[in-house]
N, C-alpha and C positions, 0 to 999 in steps of 0.2 A: 405501524410502530414509528415513533419519533426517530428520524434517521439523520445522521450527520455524515457528510463526506469530508474527509480530512485531506488537504492537499499541501504537502510541504513545498516550499519554494526557496530557491537561491538563484538569483539572476534569471528570472523567467518572464521578463517584461514582454518578450515577443510572443509568448503563448498565453499569459494569464487571462487577459480579457476574453479571448476567444474560447478558451476551455470553460470558463465560468458561464459564459453565455450559452455554450453548447449543452452543458449539464442542466441548466435551468430550463432549456428548451425541451427537455425530455418530459414526458407526461407522468412525472412522479413527484411526490411531495417530499423534498429533502431540503436540508439547510447545508451550507458549505462553510467550513472553517479553513482559511488559508493560514498556515504556520510559516511565517517568513523569517528567515535568519538574517535580518538587516541587509538585504540584497543591495549591493552598491549601485545596481541599475534602477533602483527605486521601484521594484515590483510592489512593495508594500504600499507605496503612494498611489499606485494604480488601483489597488484593491480598496483603499480608503475612499477614493473618489467614487467607485462603483457602489460602495456601501450606502451612499447618500440616497440612492434610488432603489435599494433592495434590502429590506429588513431581514432576509434569509441568508445574507452574506455576513460572515464574521472574519475578523483578523486577529491572530495572536502573533505579536511581534516579539522576537527574541533578540538579544544584544549582539549576537554574532553567529557564525557558522559553527554548529555543534554536532552535525551528523544527522543522517536520516532517521536512525532508530530513536534518538532522543527527541527529534521533532515529532515523530508519531506518538511517542509516549506522552509528550506534553499535550498533543492534540487529544489523545484518549482521555487524559485526566480532565481536560477542559470539558470535553463532551459528557463525561460521567457526571461532573459537577453541575452541569447545566441540564441534566435530566434526559439525555438522549438514550434510547434503548438499543439502537443499532449504530455502530461506528465503522465507517468504511474508509479504507486506504485507497488513494488514487493519485496518479502522477499528473503533473501539470502540462506535459509535453505532447499530449494526444497519443502516446503509445498505449494508453488505456482509453478505449473508445467510449464516449458517453452513452452510445446506444447499448453497449454491453452492460452498463450499470443497471439498466432496467431488468435484464435477465438475471444478473447476479443477485439482486435484491429479491426478485421473485423466487429464485431457487433457494434462498435462505429459509423460506417458510418450512417449518418442520425440522430444521437443523439448528445447531448452535453457532456454526460459522460456515461461510461459503468462500471458496478459493476460486478466483478467476484463473482458469487453467488453459494453458496453450497446448496441453498434451492429453486431452480427451477428445472424443468424437465431436467435431464441430469447431475445435480450437486449432489455431495455427499461428505462425509468425510470418511477417512480411518484411522484405528488404533486409534480411539478416545475412551477414557473411558467414562462411563456414566456421571460423573460429568462435564467433558468438554462439552459434548453434552447439558447438562441441562443449563450450563452457556451461551453457544452460542445461543441456541434456545430461552432460556428465555430472554436473552438480546435483541434479535431481536424482539420478540413479545412485550416486554415492551416498546421498542423504538417506534415501530409501533403504539402502543396504545396511548402513551403520545404525540408523535410528529405529528401523524395524517396523515402520508403519506404511501401509500400501497407498501412499499418496503419489500422484504423478508429477505435480508441479509444486516443488518445495520452495523455489526461489522467487516465484512471482510475487509482485507487490500490489495486486489488485484484489483486495480481500475485504469481506464484510464480517463483522464480529458482533454478536449480541453482548450487551454489557456484562452479563453474568460470566461470560468466558473471560473477559479481561480482568474482572474482579477475582475470578477463580485462579487465574494464572499468577496473580500478584505481580504487578508491573515492576515493583522494586527488585524482583529477582531476575529481570531480563537484563543481561549484560552486553549483548551484541549491539553494534551500532551501525554496521555497514551491510554488506551483501547477506551476511548470515542472520540479520535481524528477522527477516521473514521466516527463515528456517526455524529459528528458536521459538517464535510465537506459535507456529503450527505444531511443533514438537511438544511444547508445554501444554497446549490445549488438548492434544490427543492423549498425552500421558495422564492428564487429569480426567479423562473419560468423556470429554466433550465430543459431539458428533459433528462431522463436517461433510460438505458436499463440494464436488468440483463442478464449476459452471464454465462452459466453453467461452473463450474470448479469442478475438483476433488481435494479436500484438504486433504493432507496426513501429519500426524504429522512429525516434523523434523527428518531427517535421523541421523544426529550426532549433538553433542552439547547439550545445555540446553535451555529449554524454558524460555523466559523472562517474562511470565505471572505470576502475583501474585494476592493474595486476595485484596491487597490495590488498585491495578489497576482496578479490577472489581467493588469494592465498589465506587471508584471515578466515574466510568462510570455511575452507577445508579443514583447518586445524580446530576451529571452534565446534564443528560437528562432533569431533572426537571428544572434546571437553563436555559437550552436552550429554553424550551417551555414557561416558565413563567417569564423570566427575563424582 
């Protein structure tokens, strides 16, 4: 199936070239779309230079920082418009391992979407502090309890979607933009009756650069889960 890997970026010049090369080095036929929010460190310029020698690399430049959710939705729409059948979310900072992408796409066969899961057999986290573990585990348990679907990893952002799922969700109805964006996508997909599978991944904290996680993003996710369930 024609597959697109979508990578949102904002100030990822230290990672972008290496992650792109690592993905293309996997023995899978994918194309990559980098959605760059006008990074001041010129991440987009690095991608443009790499495009000259790789026709499977694409760049969608946006005028400024607008948030993770909006970046992914822009990427989804671009991929759908260009005829891709599978659209995959992936981070630029190596917290999502390129080798796990192979397994994620293989496990998608027979399902409508695949969730890269840290909390199934074979999945784990590396170099996480206790507070990060509490937020992630707690957010997943909270979402599972409130939303009522037996998913283990609600908050993870390493996911593959068949285009029919994204069209069925109706991206115009997705209102989350931060940490809760991943929760909302999964909830809407399962509520529509689409079938998902959890594929084990090893999640390691970013190698270089700074995390974009904040307390505001976490708090937003907790109240948005209630909105999703009871709106």
